[in-house]
MARDRENDO-612471 format. One record per residue (C-alpha): x negated, y negated, z; residue in three letters. Coordinates in steps of 0.02 Angstrom, whole numbers, plus 32768, in hexadecimal, padded with zeros to 4 digits. Example, Ala and Ser with C-alpha at 12.3 -4.5 7.8 and 13.67 -1.06 7.14 Angstrom:
2
7D9980E18186ala 7D5480358165ser 
REM end
This chain:
998
B81BB013A4DDmet B8BFB060A510met B90AB0F4A4B6ala B98AB0CDA431leu BA3AB0FFA466ser BADEB100A40Basn BB0AB059A457arg BA6FAFF6A482asp B9CAAFCCA435leu B94FAF78A4ABgln B89CAF41A498leu B838AF00A52Athr B78CAEB5A549glu B75AAE9EA494leu B6A2AE6FA477asn B695AE05A3FEgly B904A3FCA62Cgly B910A33FA619gly B9B5A305A65Eser BA0EA2DBA6FEser BA85A36CA6F6asp BA40A3EBA772gly BAAAA47FA73Casp BA1FA4CCA6D3asp B985A48AA72Earg B8FFA4EFA783glu B91CA58BA719asp B869A5C4A72Cglu B86BA5A6A7E7trp B909A60EA7F9leu B8C5A69DA791leu B82DA6A4A801asn B88FA69CA8A3asn B933A6F7A883tyr B92FA7ABA8BEasp B9E0A7E0A896gly BA81A801A8EElys BA57A8A9A936lys B9A9A87DA972glu B9B8A7D7A9CBarg BA4AA7A0AA36ile BA39A6F7AA88gly B997A69CAAA4asp B90AA71AAAB0gly B97DA7AFAAD1met B97AA857AA79arg B9FFA8DBAA5Earg B9DCA994AA4Aile BA43AA33AA4Dgln BA10AACAAAB4val BA4FAB7AAA99gly BA82ABC6AB40val BAA3AC81AB54thr BAE7ACDBABECgly BB7CAC6AAC0Emet BC1EACC7AC2Bthr BC96AC49AC79cys BCB5AB92ACA0ala BC52ABA4AD41ala BBB8ABD3ACDCcys BBC7AB3BAC6Bser BBDCAACCAD04asn BB3DAB15AD4Eser BADCAAEDACB0val BB20AA3CACA9glu BAF2AA22AD60gly BA40AA60AD42ala BA2AA9ECACAEleu BA74A953AD02met B9FDA971AD93gly B969A94BAD22leu B925A89BAD2Dlys B93BA848AC83gly B9D2A8ADAC49val BA5EA831AC21ala BAE3A8ABABE9lys BAF9A967ABE1ala BB8DA9C2AB95ser BB99AA80AB90val BC0AAADEAB15ala BC2DAB89AB5Eleu BC70ABDCAAC0leu BBEDAB93AA4Dgln BB64ABC2AACBasn BB19AB15AAB7lys BAE5AA82AB21ala BAE0A9D2AADAasp BA62A968AB39val BA3DA8ADAB2Cval B99CA87CAB85phe B90AA803AB90asp B874A857AB3Cpro B7FDA7EEABA6asp B840A83DAC46leu B86DA8EEAC15val B833A964AB8Blys B88BA9EAAB27asp B82FAA71AB86glu B86AAA28AC2Dasp B91EAA37ABF3ile B904AAEBABBDlys B8B1AB17AC63asn B93DAAC8ACC8ala B9BEAB37AC72ile B954ABD2AC89glu B939ABA8AD42asp B9F7ABA6AD52ala B9FAAC5CAD1Bgly BA20AC4DAC61phe B9BCAC5FABC1glu B99BABC2AB5Aala B95AAB97AAADglu B944AAEAAA60ile B9AEAAECA9C1leu B97DAAA4A918ala B9DDAA15A8CAglu BA82AA37A870ser BA7AAA51A7B5ser BAD9A9B1A798thr BA70A93EA800ser B9CCA93BA7A8gly B93DA9A4A76Apro B922AA50A7B3lys B88CAA78A81Fpro B7FEAAADA7B1gln B802AB64A786gly B8BCAB84A7A3thr B944AB9DA723ile BA01ABA1A730val BA60AC3AA6F1gly BB1AAC4AA6D6gln BB77ACEEA6EEtyr BC29AD2AA6D5thr BC5FAD8DA76Eile BCF1AE05A764gly BD51AE58A7EFgly BD63ADC2A863met BE13ADAEA8A5thr BE0CAD2FA933cys BD9FACB9A998ala BD57AD49A9FDala BD10AD94A95Ccys BCC0ACEDA92Fval BC6EACE0A9DAasn BC30AD93A9CBser BBE0AD77A91Fval BB93ACD1A955glu BB4AAD23A9F0gly BAFEADB0A989ile BAB2AD38A90Bleu BA6AACC1A98Darg BA17AD53A9E4gly B9B5AD86A949leu B8FBAD5BA945pro B8D6ACC9A8D0gly B98AAC89A8CDval B98EABD1A8FFlys BA47ABADA8EAarg BAE6AC0DA8BCala BB95ABCAA89Cval BC27AC3BA86Eval BCD3AC01A832ala BD69AC74A840leu BDD6AC12A7C7ala BD59AC1DA737thr BD09ACC5A767ser BC61AC6FA750leu BBC4AC6DA7B9gly BB32ABF3A7AAglu BA8DAC2DA7F2val B9ECABCAA800glu B958AC3FA80Ftyr B89DAC52A7F9asp B881ACC2A760pro B7D5ACF3A7A1thr B828AD43A839val B8CCAD88A7F6ile B914ADA3A748ser B9C1AD80A705lys B9DFAE3BA6F7asp B9B2AE55A7AEasp BA35ADD3A7DCile BAB9AE27A771ala BA8BAED1A7BBasn BA9CAE8CA86Cala BB4CAE50A844ile BB7AAEF8A7F7glu BB2FAF58A88Aasp BBA9AEFAA8F9ala BC37AF41A891gly BC5CAEAEA81Fphe BC45AE9CA763glu BBBDAE25A727ala BB89ADE4A67Eser BB03AD63A657phe BB44ACCFA5EFval BAB4AC54A5D9gln BA29ABFCA635ser B9CDAB57A636ser B938ABB1A5EAgly B92BAB99A52Fgln B8E8AC47A509asp B986ACA8A4E6lys B9F9ACB3A450ile BA95AD1BA434leu BAB4AD53A380leu BB3FADAEA325gln BAF2AE2AA2AAval BB54AE7BA21Ethr BB0EAEFFA1A9gly BAD1AF7EA22Bval BB32B016A1EFleu BACEB0A9A22Ecys BA40B0E1A29Eglu B9C1B0BFA213leu B9FBB00AA208asp B9E4AFF9A2C4ala B930B039A2B5his B913AFC0A225phe B951AF2EA290leu B8E0AF68A31Dglu B84BAF67A2A9gly B870AEB6A26Dile B87DAE73A31Eleu B7E2AED2A357ser B779AE77A2D6asn B7ADADC9A30Fphe B727AD6FA370lys B777AD22A40Bgly B809AD9BA420val B805ADD8A4D3arg B89FAE46A4E0gln B93FAE6DA482phe B9DDAED1A494arg BA55AF04A40Aphe BB05AF44A428asp BB39AFABA390lys BBF0AFA9A3BFile BC04AEEBA3CDser BB73AEBEA359gly BB2BAE47A3DCglu BA6FAE2EA3DDleu BA21ADD9A474glu B96DAD9FA45Bval B8F5AD57A4DBleu B864ACFBA48Bphe B7D7AC81A4AEasp B813ABD7A46Epro B760AB9AA45Dglu B737AC27A3E4ala B7DEAC3CA38Aleu B874ABCDA368ser B926AC10A365ser B939ABDBA2AFarg B89BAC35A27Cser B8DAACD0A2D3leu B982ACCEA27Aval B936ACA7A1D1asp B8B3AD2CA1EBgly B92FADB6A211ile B998AD8AA17Aala B900AD77A109gly B8A2AE14A13Earg B940AE7CA129ser B955AE38A076asn BA02ADFBA0A2gly BA3EAEA2A0E6lys BA5FAE59A193phe BACEADC0A1A2gln BAA9AD59A23Dile BB1CACE0A297arg BAF1AC84A338val BB72AC9EA3C2met BBA7AC10A434asn BB9CAC4FA4EApro BC39ABEEA517phe BC99AC3FA488ala BC5BACEAA4C2arg BC99ACC2A570met BD43AC8FA52Athr BD53AD35A4CEser BD30AD90A570arg BDB8AD2CA5C6asp BE2FAD62A53Dser BDF9AE17A553glu BE16AE0BA60Fglu BEC3ADC1A5F2thr BEF6AE48A577ser BEB3AED1A5E9asn BF15AE90A67Fmet BFB1AE82A614phe BF9FAF39A5DFarg BF8EAF6FA694leu C028AF0BA6C5phe C093AF4FA637ile C05BB002A65Cser C084AFEFA714ser C12CAF9FA6ECleu C157B02AA670phe C136B0AFA6F5leu C184B04FA786ser C22DB02CA734ile C260B0E5A735pro C22EB0F2A7EDval C298B059A816phe C32BB0A1A7B3phe C31DB147A80Dile C328B0F0A8B6arg C3A7B064A893val C40DB087A7F4ile C418B143A7DDcys C478B168A880pro C50BB10BA831his C508B179A793ile C54CB225A7C9pro C50AB28DA737leu C45BB246A73Eval C458B24DA7FBtyr C489B305A7F6ala C3F3B32AA787leu C381B2CEA801leu C3C6B336A892leu C39EB3D7A833trp C31EB437A89Aarg C282B469A83Bcys C211B4CEA8ABgly C1FAB483A958pro C231B3D3A922phe C2C2B380A8CAleu C2ACB34DA814met C2B6B295A848gly C228B2ADA8C4asp C1BBB300A840trp C1DBB270A7C6leu C1B8B1ECA84Aasn C117B23FA880trp C0D5B256A7CEala C0FDB1A6A792leu C0BFB14DA82Eval C01FB1B4A836ser BFEEB172A78Cval C015B0C0A7C2val BFBDB0D5A869gln BF1BB129A834phe BF06B103A77Aval BF4EB056A761ile BF2FB024A816gly BE7EB068A81Blys BE3AAFB6A80Earg BE84AF8BA8B8phe BE30B01EA90Etyr BD8BAFF3A8B8thr BD95AF3CA8E9ala BDCCAF65A99Bala BD3BAFDEA9B2gly BCC3AF5DA96Darg BD02AEDAA9E8ala BCF7AF4FAA7Dleu BC46AF83AA4Barg BC14AECCAA4Casn BC61AEB3AAF7gly BCF3AE48AABCser BDADAE5BAA9Dthr BE16AE15AA11asn BEBAAE23A9B5met BE8EAECDA96Dasp BE7AAF13AA1Cval BF2DAEDEAA44leu BF71AF25A9A1val BF13AFC9A9B8ala BF51AFD7AA6Dleu C005AFAFAA41gly C014B020A9AAthr BFB3B0AEA9FBser C021B0A8AA97ala C0C0B0B4AA2Eala C07AB13AA9B9tyr C02AB1ADAA38phe C0BBB19DAAB0tyr C131B1D1AA23ser C0C3B267A9F6val C0B9B295AAAEgly C175B287AAC1ala C18FB302AA32leu C111B37FAA79leu C15DB36BAB26tyr C208B392AADBgly C1C8B432AA8Bval C17FB46EAB31val C20AB438ABA9thr C2A3B423AB3Agly C2B8B372AB7Bphe C2B4B300AAE2trp C286B24BAB09ser C2A0B1C0AA89pro C20FB19BAA13thr C1D2B0F3A9D5tyr C177B11AA933phe C1C9B085A8DFglu C175B012A95Ethr C0C7B045A924ser C0F0B03BA86Bala C14DAF96A870met C0C8AF45A8DFleu C03CAF70A865ile C0A7AF32A7D4thr C0CBAE8BA827phe C015AE71A859val BFDBAE96A7A7leu C05CAE1BA765phe C01BAD95A7DAgly BF66ADB9A7A6lys BF96ADB0A6EFtyr BFE4AD04A707leu BF4BACCAA76Aglu BED5ACFFA6DDile BF48ACAFA65Fleu BF47AC0FA6C5ala BE89AC15A6D1lys BE81AC18A614gly BEF7AB86A605lys BE94AB1DA682thr BDF7AB3AA61Aser BE47AAF0A57Fasp BDE2AA50A592ala BD3EAAAFA581ile BD81AB13A4EFlys BDB6AA74A495lys BD0CAA26A4B4leu BCB5AAC1A470val BD24AAB9A3D5glu BCE9AA07A3B4leu BC3BAA47A389ala BC28AA70A2D0pro BBF8AB20A29Fala BB7BAAF6A215thr BB0BAA69A1DAala BAB7AA35A137leu B9FBAA33A154leu B996A9C0A0E3val B8EAAA0AA0C0val B863A98CA08Elys B7B4A99CA04Basp B719A94EA097lys B73CA8A3A04Aval B7F0A8A1A088gly B847A8CE9FE4lys B8E1A93E9FF1cys B8BCA9E59FA0ile B94BAA519FE4glu B9F1AA4DA03Dglu BA2EAAE9A096arg BAB6AB16A110glu BA81AB50A1BDile BADCAB7DA25Casp BAF7AAE1A2C6ala BAB0AB3BA35Eleu BA09AB4AA302leu B9EEAA8FA2ECile B948AA54A332gln B915A9A7A36Dser B8CDA945A2DAgly B933A99EA254asp B97DA932A1CAthr BA34A95FA1AFleu BAABA92DA124lys BB5CA902A15Bval BBE2A8FDA0D5leu BC81A892A0E1pro BD09A8E4A148gly BC94A95AA1A5thr BC59A95DA259lys BBADA91EA289leu BB4DA9BAA2BBpro BADBA96BA33Fala BAB0A8CDA39Easp BA37A864A33Bgly BA08A7C7A2DDile BA42A795A22Fval B9ACA793A1B9val BA0AA777A115trp BAB7A73FA0E0gly BB48A6DAA124thr BBF1A718A15Fser BC77A708A1E3tyr BC80A78EA26Aval BD17A7BEA2D3asn BCD5A7D5A385glu BD7EA7DFA3DBser BD6AA896A40Bmet BCD6A867A479val BCEBA7AFA4A7thr BDA8A79EA496gly BD95A703A42Aglu BE0EA713A397ala BDB7A68FA32Aval BD33A6DCA2B6pro BC81A6A0A2D4val BC0FA663A249leu BB6EA6C7A23Dlys BAD6A685A1E2glu BA1CA6ADA1E0ile B9DDA6C1A295asn BA8EA6CFA2DBser BAA2A758A35Epro BB23A7E1A33Cval BB74A865A3ABile BB87A91CA37Dgly BC3BA955A365gly BC79A8ACA325thr BCC0A89DA274ile BC6EA845A1E1asn BCFAA7ECA183leu BCB8A7A0A0E1his BC05A79FA0A2gly BB7BA821A0A2val BB01A814A134leu BA57A85CA156his BA34A869A20File B99BA89DA270gln B9C7A90FA302ala B987A8CBA3A7thr B9E8A92DA42Alys BA16A9E3A413val BA50AA71A482gly BA6FAA44A538ser BA2EA992A51Casp BABAA965A4A3ala BB48A8F6A4DFval BBCDA97AA4BCleu BB6CA9FFA51Cser BB57A98AA5AFgln BC12A966A5B0ile BC38AA21A5AEile BBBCAA3BA63Bser BC0BA9B0A6A3leu BCBAA9F6A68Eval BC82AAA8A6B1glu BC20AA75A74Cthr BCB6AA12A78Cala BD28AAA8A776gln BCAFAB13A7DAmet BCA5AA95A869ser BD06AAA3A90Alys BD66AA12A955ala BD4BA9FAAA11pro BE03AA20AA2File BDE4AACFA9EAgln BD73AAF7AA7Dlys BE0EAB0AAAE9phe BE5EAB84AA6Fala BDBDABE8AA5Easp BDAEABF5AB1Aphe BE62AC2EAB2Eval BE50ACACAAA1ala BDB2ACF6AAEDser BE05AD1CAB95ile BEB5AD3AAB54phe BEA8ADF3AB28val BE6EAE2FABD4pro BEF6ADC6AC24ile BF7AAE0EABAFval BF43AEC1ABCEval BF49AEA1AC89thr BFF5AE52AC78leu C034AEE6AC11ala BFF9AF62AC95leu C048AEF7AD1Cphe C0ECAEF3ACB8thr C0EDAFB0ACA7trp C0C6AFC8AD60leu C151AF51AD97cys C1D8AFA2AD2Btrp C1A0B052AD53tyr C197B038AE0Fval C23CAFDAAE0Bala C28CB06DADAFgly C245B0EEAE26val C286B089AEBBleu C331B07AAE69gly C32AAFBEAE56ala C38CAFC4ADB2tyr C419B037AD75pro C3F8B0D5AD10glu C46BB090AC87gln C3DDB01CAC52trp C374B0AFAC1Bleu C37BB0E5AB63pro C3CDB18BAB39glu C362B21AAB7Easn C2E7B194ABB7gly C285B18CAC59thr C249B0FEACC7his C19AB11AAC81phe C1D7B104ABCDval C245B070ABFBphe C1B2B015AC4Eala C13CB045ABC1leu C1A7AFEDAB3Emet C1A0AF48AB9Dphe C0E4AF5DABB2ser C0C8AF7DAAF8ile C132AEE6AACAser C0C4AE78AB39val C024AEB9AAE8val C069AE9EAA39val C0BBADF4AA4Cile C02FAD9EAAACala BFAEADA2AA20cys BF4EACFBAA1Fpro BF3CACEFA961cys BFABAC55A953ala BF47ABFBA9D9leu BEA3AC1CA97Fgly BEE8ABE1A8D7leu BF33AB3EA916ala BE9AAAD0A8FFthr BE2CAB1DA876pro BEB7AB2EA7F7thr BEECAA78A811ala BE37AA39A807val BE18AA9CA767met BEB3AA57A713val BE8AA9A6A74Cala BDD8A9ABA709thr BE18A9ECA662gly BEA0A968A659val BE22A8E2A687gly BDABA91AA5FDala BE39A911A57Easn BE5BA85EA5B7asn BDA5A826A5AFgly BD85A832A66Bval BCFFA8B0A69Dleu BD0AA8E6A753ile BC70A931A7A2lys BCC9A998A828gly BD58A9B7A89Fgly BD06A951A927asp BD08A8B9A8B3ala BDC1A8D6A893leu BDE5A8DDA94Cglu BD89A83BA972arg BDD2A7DDA8DDala BE85A7F3A916gln BE5CA78EA9B4lys BE04A6FAA95File BE25A653A9B4lys BDA7A5E3A95Atyr BD69A5E8A8A6val BCCAA583A88Eile BCA9A54FA7DAphe BC03A51BA793asp BC1CA484A722lys BBA9A490A68Cthr BBD5A51FA618gly BC5FA55DA689thr BCDEA4D1A69Dleu BC90A477A609thr BC6BA4BBA55Dgln BBB0A4BCA57Agly BB93A464A4D4arg BB4FA3BBA508ala BB57A32EA488thr BB0FA27FA48Aval BB9CA1FFA487thr BB38A15FA4A7thr BA88A122A487ala BA6AA06FA4C3lys B9C3A015A4B4val B99F9F89A531phe B9009F48A4DDthr B8D19F09A432lys B89D9FB9A3FFmet B8EF9FF7A35Fasp B97CA076A37Darg B92CA0F9A30Cgly B884A0E1A361glu B8D8A0F5A40Bphe B92CA198A3D9leu B88BA1DCA38Dthr B82EA1B5A42Eleu B8B0A20AA49Dval B8C2A2A1A429ala B805A2B8A424ser B7FFA2BCA4E1ala B894A333A4F2glu B85EA3AAA466ala B7EFA40BA4E0ser B87EA427A55Bser B8F2A4BEA55Bglu B97CA460A5B6his BA23A461A556pro BA36A3A5A56Bleu B988A38DA525ala B9BAA3F2A48Clys BA53A383A479ala B9E3A2EAA477val B96EA335A3F4val BA01A36AA387glu BA4FA2BCA390tyr B9AAA269A365ala B98AA2E2A2D5arg BA32A2BCA284his BA17A201A29Ephe B967A20FA259his B998A262A1B5phe BA37A1FCA1A2phe B9D3A15DA1BCasp B94CA18EA13Easp B9A3A1D6A0A2pro B8FEA1EBA049ser B8DBA27FA0B9leu B97CA2D4A082asn B99CA29F9FCEpro BA16A32A9FA3asp BA83A30DA03Agly BA7DA3C4A066gln BA5AA410A110ser B9A3A423A13Bhis B945A4C3A14Cser B8DCA4E7A1E5lys B844A4A4A18Bglu B893A3FFA15Aser B8DEA3E2A205thr B849A41AA267gly B7CBA3B2A2C5ser B78FA34AA235gly B7EDA2AFA26Ctrp B7C5A2C3A326leu B736A26CA37Eleu B6A3A2C5A3CFasp B6BDA2E5A489val B63BA30AA50Fser B63FA337A5C8asp B6F5A36BA5C5phe B741A3A2A66Bser B7F1A3C7A6A7ala B820A37EA750leu B8ACA3E9A79Cpro B940A382A7D4gly B8FDA2E2A785arg B8D1A2F5A6CDgly B832A2FEA664ile B795A299A64Agln B711A298A5C0cys B69AA227A561phe B6B3A1E7A4AFile B62CA17DA45Fser B5D7A175A508gly B66FA127A55Elys B6DDA17DA5DFgln B78FA1ACA5B1val B810A1D5A637leu B8BBA21FA60Fval B92EA24AA69Fgly B998A206A72Dasn B98CA174A7A7arg B923A1DAA81Flys B89BA1F5A79Dleu B88EA13CA774leu B895A105A82Aasn B808A17DA858glu B7A1A134A7C9ser B7BDA082A807gly B827A04DA772ile B8B29FD3A79Bthr B95F9FEFA753ile B9B09F47A726pro BA619F27A762asp BAAC9F22A6B4his BA5D9FCBA68Dval BA9DA013A732glu BB4C9FD5A708ser BB44A027A65Ephe BB0DA0CEA6ABval BB97A0C4A72Fval BC16A0A5A6A4glu BBD7A141A64Aleu BBE2A1ABA6E7glu BC92A171A711glu BCC8A1AAA664ser BC84A25AA685ala BBE3A240A623arg BB31A256A65Ethr BABAA1C3A64Dgly BA05A1E8A620ile B989A15CA640leu B8F1A146A5CFval B853A0E9A601ala B7BCA0C7A592tyr B718A07DA5CEasp B764A05AA67Basp B7F99FFCA632asn B8AEA036A627leu B8D9A02FA56File B982A084A55Dgly BA0DA0F9A597val BA5EA18EA542met BB0DA1C9A571gly BB2EA284A563ile BBD7A2D8A572ala BC02A38FA587asp BCBBA3A3A55Apro BD28A3FDA5D8val BD70A4A4A59Elys BE21A48FA561arg BE68A50EA5DBglu BE0BA4CDA675ala BE95A45BA6B8ala BF1EA4DCA6A0val BEB6A565A6F4val BE91A4F5A789val BF4AA4CFA79Eglu BF72A588A78Bgly BEF8A5B7A816leu BF48A537A889leu BFF2A585A865lys BFA9A62FA894met BF6DA5ECA93Bgly BEB5A5E6A908val BE52A547A924arg BDDDA515A894pro BD37A4BFA8B8val BCB7A475A840met BBFCA477A863val BB7CA421A7F4thr BACFA3D7A7F4gly BB13A33EA79Aasp BB2AA297A7F2asn BBC9A27BA857trp BC17A1FCA7DFarg BC0EA271A749thr BC42A305A7B3ala BCDAA2ABA7FAhis BD0CA26CA74Eala BD0CA320A70Bval BD66A35EA7A6ala BDEFA2DAA793arg BE06A30BA6DEglu BE2CA3C1A70Aile BE7FA3A8A7B3gly BDFCA3EAA82Dile BDFDA394A8D7gln BD62A3E4A926asp BCBEA3B4A8D3val BC0AA3D3A907met BB94A368A89Dala BAD7A34FA898asp BAC2A406A8C8val BA1BA44FA896met BA25A4FCA845pro B9E0A552A8E1ala BA64A4F7A948gly BAF9A543A8EElys BAEAA5E1A957ala BAEDA575A9F4asp BB89A51FA9B1ala BBDBA5CAA9A1val BBAAA5F9AA52arg BBF2A558AA97ser BC9FA591AA61phe BC82A640AAA7gln BC62A605AB59lys BD18A617AB8Fasp BD21A6C8AB47gly BD73A692AAA3ser BD59A6FBAA07ile BCFEA68DA988val BCECA6AAA8CDala BC66A656A863met BC7AA63CA7A7val BBDBA613A746gly BB77A63AA6ABasp BAC1A608A6BDgly BA21A64AA70Cile BA32A5C3A78Fasn BADEA606A7BFasp BA9CA6B4A7E8ser BA73A694A8A1pro BB21A64BA8BBala BB73A6DCA85Dleu BB14A755A8CDala BB3EA6F6A96Dala BBF8A6ECA946ala BC70A772A97Fasp BCA8A781A8CAval BC34A748A83Fgly BC82A728A795met BC0AA712A703ala BC43A6C3A661ile BC1CA746A5DBgly BBBDA6CDA56Cala BB45A6A8A5FCgly BA9BA6F0A623thr BA72A7A6A649asp BA38A777A6F8ile BADEA720A71Fala BB3FA7B8A6DFile BAD1A82CA745glu BAF3A7CBA7E6ala BBB0A7C3A7CEala BC3EA839A7FEasp BCACA808A76Ctyr BC76A7E1A6BAval BCEFA772A658leu BCC4A7ABA5A8met BD2EA72CA54Aarg BCD9A691A591asn BD85A651A5C1ser BDB5A60AA66Bleu BE61A65AA65Bglu BE0CA6FFA683asp BDECA6C1A734val BEA8A6C4A74File BEB3A770A6FCile BE2AA7B4A76Eala BE81A778A80Dile BF30A7A8A7D3asp BEF8A857A79Cleu BEA0A871A842ser BF3BA840A8A4arg BFAEA8AFA83Dlys BF34A941A84Athr BF2CA93BA907phe BFE7A922A914ala BFF3A9C4A8B1arg BF72AA1BA921ile BFD5A9EAA9BCarg C073AA2CA96Aleu C017AACEA943asn BFE4AAE1A9F9tyr C097AAC3AA2Dile C0CEAB4EA9B7phe C048ABC5A9F8ala C051AB9DAAB2met C10EAB8DAABBala C11DAC31AA5Etyr C0B4AC8DAADEasn C102AC34AB74val C1B1AC65AB3Aile C18FAD0BAAE3ala C125AD64AB67ile C1AAAD59ABF2pro C22FAD96AB76ile C1BFAE27AB40ala C19CAE52ABF6ala C257AE60AC16gly C265ADCEAC8Fval C310AD9FAC49phe C34FAE50AC30phe C39FAE66ACDDpro C401ADC2ACD3ser C421ADA7AC19leu C406AE55ABD0gly C381AE11AB58ile C302AE95AB25lys C27FAE88AA9Cleu C254AF30AA4Apro C19BAF46AA1Fpro C1BBAF3FA964trp C218AE99A979ala C188AE5AA9E5ala C112AE82A954gly C17EAE1DA8DEala C17CAD89A955cys C0BFAD93A967met C0A4AD90A8ABala C120AD02A893leu C0C6AC98A916ser C026AC9DA8AEser C087AC7CA810val C0DDABE4A85Eser C035AB97A890val BFE5ABB7A7E6val C07DAB70A789cys C07DAADAA7FDser BFC6AAB7A7CFser BFE8AAD2A716leu C06CAA49A71Bleu BFD9A9D0A728leu BFB9A9F8A671arg C050A98DA64Carg BFF8A8F7A699tyr C012A857A637lys BF9CA7C7A655lys BFF7A733A6A5pro C030A6ABA632arg BFF6A601A66Cleu C0A0A5BAA641thr C0ECA633A6BFthr C06DA60CA747ile C087A551A730leu C143A567A724glu C144A50BA67Eile C1DFA51BA612thr C1B2A522A55Aval C241A4EAA4E9glu 
REM end
């Protein structure tokens, strides 16, 4: 147990289907054979990522690529120098993971097989993912430095750091390294680190009120010490934050909170803190702190600027400044005093950050700022001392140091402000979650005995929660009592309220409109829909687009180049002056060639800062992911954005994507003397064991016909309960089996029943009469699916099933064509039905009779010429195609596997979002290109001006303080350019189609 201090209290180590539509067939086969987008690329190929250390330049990355491509079985190898990673696609039958690692090490580098990304599936057993806020990073070089430090720690499998969000995500083995060790490693490198949260469920952050003195702190310590399962805790008396680590198998978070409040007899009030809200408050604190520094620097710099520029034109004031006080003039004393405070008190952060960077063997923006300001400051001090000794008074440039620090702080303040604005999407999502919930406590027989309010973050799976009209649903769950309409627009984007009855699923954060509901919580914490959306958006904002690699590379080598260029500039001007290459009149009053050359050199150091270049991509990607989330389009990363803006083909799955996915029986025709009701009962009995959506449509149609046809079974005319509409009217079925791609077969009353397509009946030797074939063809040509039914080896009837096309499908298809994107439809349905649907919505390219496993091959067929292909789907059977496509777009109402395999998630289940996704991607990368033009053109033009290239001919000279202003404004221009994306308006289809609405 640690000693109790005035600030902290810490305790450690306590003891204590049957249809012909193939779109949803072979689900089980796919689940058994699909390995996921990241794991399997192409037939029998695998993809892994390898961490490579020791690379210092492009030649190193080329060496690694060459070594990998030299291995037999390696199909593709791509090495990212700045990320210190190699992406390898290979045949696991020919080459193993260890062979790849050995090949890199034989080339002279260190290699480590990396674990999967946090967004691509379950983590390797025994590892957890921790999130940290990292302060003190100023540019891409800082990011690379922190990532390198983290990846070098024992037990760390993966580390990703984002400059724009000041966040780091670390996957590590808790048996090897702790979260505190990781934070300490970051702080030892000179940065600030704070743990936010982890994938482990054994930590809770509480706000405690009522601890007023040291005795109260001891009392709280005693309460926590007596809890079985509490491993460690820390209490901050100043903020009132209590962090508790506990064993979730021995103690629940709710029991812990209730226990603290109960054992203190109500003295301590406990509130659970949302880690995202805590992070937001820290962002606000950082913003206010930077603003205070900027205002302080500005307040001290203005007098210095006035002394140099304004006061010489005011005789009385200027006379006071020329009054000699000791060895120096009064103006010199004032300049030195004011600028010293700016340089070493307010500007201390730049020296600290520069020293940190140099210790880690890197250079960044802070190194340039420290060099530029120090050169101006120490030269000015030296000039004053030289004047005292020799009587020769050279001009000083104190204002350069002060104004430069002021401008840099202003730029940093705007960057932090912009970072907060780009995170608005996450903040809004966090705000959707309700703060409290009404917990319904029941006795052993299920009778309600108590209702009490609890913190929403303490809800546990299985809890029964009461939701009043007008309040938010506190968790994902199932309705167990009551009926009401729920507004789900904040999650799904659908404005029409949805009816919720018993057994209806509900989503946390949505609003109950009318009646009282009791729901049973099924998904809480990180498993909830809202938490997953927040995680997707946050992960996307941390990701790096491939185009950013160029900027990162330039930023990492820019500072040494700039310093070299500045020294070269000084040498050229100084030597030219000594040799008399320019007239003495160019020199400032009492100036020397050394001073004259130094000013050009300082201007180069100051103006060439690569901040704008490093901000060009991440700020735009962050804004775009936030804007996308607000419009119902979740983007999984910058690389997805970059690919999406080049899409040439969009391949649509038919069922559930282009169609509504709610199949209905439109026709039931009997071709024998069998009674119609008997026919429907027979077919429904056979299909009742199938999970296929078309089978369910058949059973539903037969059920309604059955009860409508026999009123005695429904005398009151009311809807039936589950018991009354159950299996009582169905026939007994034996030997049921589903035949993928054909239909189903079973036995009823000892006779075989077949329900499926032509192929099923032909394989069984059952002849299809011409008049039946004509009837089926007629159904297919009218965009309906014909299901053939055979009983006792005789064809007895046909059922026609239609799946209505979504109302926006035709307009979206036409809109894509207007945008230069070619739509394609792929389906397992027969070609007549497929072409009928395609004609209805205007698609020219159709691939029919495609088995589920063949959809990925269909995608690859369009990729052969190098085209970027997008796949839009919703089912399990679409997952391989979504993974194979360059850009996978999963309809939000689809399956978890489909959403996992995709790059975009269209939350609103609307095809219009396909156009939004492409349009947003194009506008984002147009903005990124514009940002690079701002940043690159700025440096291309500004550096020669700062170096004095145009001074001999045009007399243009850029003082160091003006160079600082230009440098700050370049970053501001890029950030503001990215923020303009916040004004993005989703395209109106009437505009795309050039329709004039009267």
